[in-house]
MARTOR-608191 format. One record per residue (C-alpha): x, y, z; residue number from 0; residue in three letters. Coordinates in Angstrom, 2 decimals, padded with zeros to 5 digits. Example, Ala and Ser with C-alpha at 12.3 -4.5 7.8 and 13.67 -1.06 7.14 Angstrom:
REC, 012.30, -004.50, 007.80, 0, ala
REC, 013.67, -001.06, 007.14, 1, ser
END
This chain:
REC, 036.48, -070.54, 059.46, 0, unk
REC, 034.02, -072.88, 058.27, 1, unk
REC, 030.99, -073.11, 060.38, 2, unk
REC, 031.95, -076.83, 061.13, 3, unk
REC, 035.01, -075.92, 062.62, 4, unk
REC, 033.54, -073.20, 065.13, 5, unk
REC, 032.95, -075.70, 067.58, 6, unk
REC, 036.53, -076.13, 068.17, 7, unk
REC, 036.59, -072.58, 070.05, 8, unk
REC, 034.23, -073.86, 072.76, 9, unk
REC, 035.27, -075.17, 075.58, 10, unk
REC, 033.48, -078.47, 074.95, 11, unk
REC, 035.78, -079.04, 071.89, 12, unk
REC, 037.03, -082.49, 073.36, 13, unk
REC, 037.26, -085.65, 071.59, 14, unk
REC, 034.53, -088.14, 070.70, 15, unk
REC, 034.29, -091.47, 070.57, 16, unk
REC, 032.55, -092.97, 067.83, 17, unk
REC, 030.69, -096.33, 067.69, 18, unk
REC, 029.18, -097.34, 064.28, 19, unk
REC, 027.64, -100.55, 063.12, 20, unk
REC, 027.32, -100.64, 059.90, 21, unk
REC, 026.99, -103.04, 056.53, 22, unk
REC, 029.37, -102.79, 053.37, 23, unk
REC, 027.11, -101.42, 050.83, 24, unk
REC, 026.38, -098.51, 053.00, 25, unk
REC, 030.12, -098.06, 054.19, 26, unk
REC, 030.71, -097.76, 050.62, 27, unk
REC, 027.90, -095.04, 050.21, 28, unk
REC, 029.50, -093.25, 053.31, 29, unk
REC, 032.86, -093.55, 051.88, 30, unk
REC, 031.69, -092.29, 048.60, 31, unk
REC, 030.67, -088.75, 050.84, 32, unk
REC, 033.39, -088.50, 053.68, 33, unk
REC, 036.35, -089.46, 051.29, 34, unk
REC, 035.81, -086.60, 048.85, 35, unk
REC, 038.07, -083.87, 048.89, 36, unk
REC, 035.14, -081.52, 049.57, 37, unk
REC, 034.72, -083.20, 052.68, 38, unk
REC, 035.42, -081.60, 056.18, 39, unk
REC, 039.20, -082.44, 056.87, 40, unk
REC, 037.97, -084.09, 059.98, 41, unk
REC, 035.41, -086.63, 058.97, 42, unk
REC, 037.91, -087.20, 056.02, 43, unk
REC, 040.57, -088.36, 058.41, 44, unk
REC, 038.01, -090.42, 060.19, 45, unk
REC, 037.12, -092.19, 056.94, 46, unk
REC, 040.63, -092.43, 055.60, 47, unk
REC, 041.30, -094.26, 059.10, 48, unk
REC, 038.51, -096.49, 058.52, 49, unk
REC, 039.50, -097.45, 054.78, 50, unk
REC, 043.10, -098.11, 056.20, 51, unk
REC, 041.97, -100.63, 059.04, 52, unk
REC, 039.50, -101.98, 055.89, 53, unk
REC, 042.56, -102.53, 054.11, 54, unk
REC, 044.19, -104.51, 056.37, 55, unk
REC, 041.20, -107.12, 056.85, 56, unk
REC, 040.16, -107.53, 053.57, 57, unk
REC, 042.00, -105.64, 050.75, 58, unk
REC, 039.23, -106.58, 048.18, 59, unk
REC, 036.44, -104.72, 049.97, 60, unk
REC, 039.25, -101.79, 050.78, 61, unk
REC, 039.35, -100.82, 047.65, 62, unk
REC, 035.90, -100.40, 047.23, 63, unk
REC, 036.03, -097.26, 049.95, 64, unk
REC, 036.68, -094.50, 047.31, 65, unk
REC, 035.01, -090.91, 046.63, 66, unk
REC, 032.17, -091.64, 044.47, 67, unk
REC, 033.70, -089.51, 041.74, 68, unk
REC, 036.48, -092.38, 041.45, 69, unk
REC, 033.69, -095.10, 040.21, 70, unk
REC, 031.22, -092.52, 038.55, 71, unk
REC, 033.78, -091.31, 036.46, 72, unk
REC, 032.85, -087.27, 037.31, 73, unk
REC, 032.38, -085.28, 040.27, 74, unk
REC, 028.68, -084.49, 040.96, 75, unk
REC, 029.31, -082.31, 044.08, 76, unk
REC, 027.41, -078.93, 043.79, 77, unk
REC, 030.24, -076.91, 045.27, 78, unk
REC, 032.75, -078.20, 042.33, 79, unk
REC, 030.94, -076.50, 039.62, 80, unk
REC, 034.35, -074.59, 038.91, 81, unk
REC, 036.00, -077.87, 038.63, 82, unk
REC, 039.01, -077.17, 041.65, 83, unk
REC, 038.31, -081.21, 042.77, 84, unk
REC, 041.78, -082.96, 041.58, 85, unk
REC, 040.36, -086.42, 041.20, 86, unk
REC, 037.36, -086.14, 038.73, 87, unk
REC, 036.13, -083.19, 036.34, 88, unk
REC, 032.28, -081.86, 036.86, 89, unk
REC, 029.32, -083.80, 035.71, 90, unk
REC, 028.67, -080.67, 033.64, 91, unk
REC, 032.18, -080.82, 031.97, 92, unk
REC, 032.03, -084.43, 030.89, 93, unk
REC, 028.46, -084.07, 029.56, 94, unk
REC, 029.49, -081.01, 027.74, 95, unk
REC, 032.12, -083.00, 025.96, 96, unk
REC, 029.91, -085.56, 025.13, 97, unk
REC, 027.73, -083.60, 023.66, 98, unk
REC, 030.38, -082.39, 021.39, 99, unk
REC, 031.41, -086.06, 020.69, 100, unk
REC, 027.88, -087.12, 020.00, 101, unk
REC, 027.23, -084.44, 017.30, 102, unk
REC, 030.57, -085.17, 015.61, 103, unk
REC, 032.16, -081.75, 016.63, 104, unk
REC, 034.95, -084.08, 018.18, 105, unk
REC, 036.90, -086.51, 016.67, 106, unk
REC, 039.51, -089.21, 018.37, 107, unk
REC, 042.75, -088.78, 018.11, 108, unk
REC, 045.40, -091.73, 016.46, 109, unk
REC, 046.40, -093.83, 019.10, 110, unk
REC, 044.28, -091.89, 022.01, 111, unk
REC, 042.83, -093.77, 024.78, 112, unk
REC, 039.59, -091.91, 025.73, 113, unk
REC, 039.24, -093.94, 028.96, 114, unk
REC, 042.19, -092.56, 031.29, 115, unk
REC, 041.46, -089.74, 033.49, 116, unk
REC, 044.18, -088.85, 035.78, 117, unk
REC, 043.96, -088.18, 039.07, 118, unk
REC, 046.49, -085.26, 038.89, 119, unk
REC, 047.81, -083.75, 035.71, 120, unk
REC, 051.61, -084.02, 035.78, 121, unk
REC, 053.38, -081.20, 033.56, 122, unk
REC, 052.80, -081.81, 029.96, 123, unk
REC, 049.99, -083.74, 030.25, 124, unk
REC, 046.41, -082.34, 028.47, 125, unk
REC, 043.28, -082.05, 030.89, 126, unk
REC, 040.48, -085.16, 030.46, 127, unk
REC, 038.69, -082.72, 028.12, 128, unk
REC, 041.39, -082.39, 026.10, 129, unk
REC, 042.94, -086.08, 026.37, 130, unk
REC, 042.45, -087.88, 023.02, 131, unk
REC, 040.05, -085.54, 021.22, 132, unk
REC, 040.51, -083.11, 018.51, 133, unk
REC, 038.13, -080.42, 017.48, 134, unk
REC, 036.87, -080.50, 013.65, 135, unk
REC, 037.97, -077.61, 011.90, 136, unk
END
């Protein structure tokens, strides 16, 4: 059991009311951390609700509330070194691929789009590190 969930075993595990005042910039930052698939389920559920409410008020600003890896293009979380995040590959993997490309060890495949990073792989799709790139023989 994760340590942060241990509080549910104690008698004081009751509902908590939260009143929060923030600006948009900080809300974007907090959402980037708290909507991450590696965040605790309870806080992730809270920020999904905040995002839903923001979408009701302003869809333009609500779309800005995403996990940080969405706009960075890679996952920067230390706990994602094994690459189990379903949204983006780990930073080290992206940098390794970039270095191979920079050294000329990879070439772009004809007609491939290297900007596309799928959130989840569909059957028959290649992983982000393989899509659009071929190793030179």
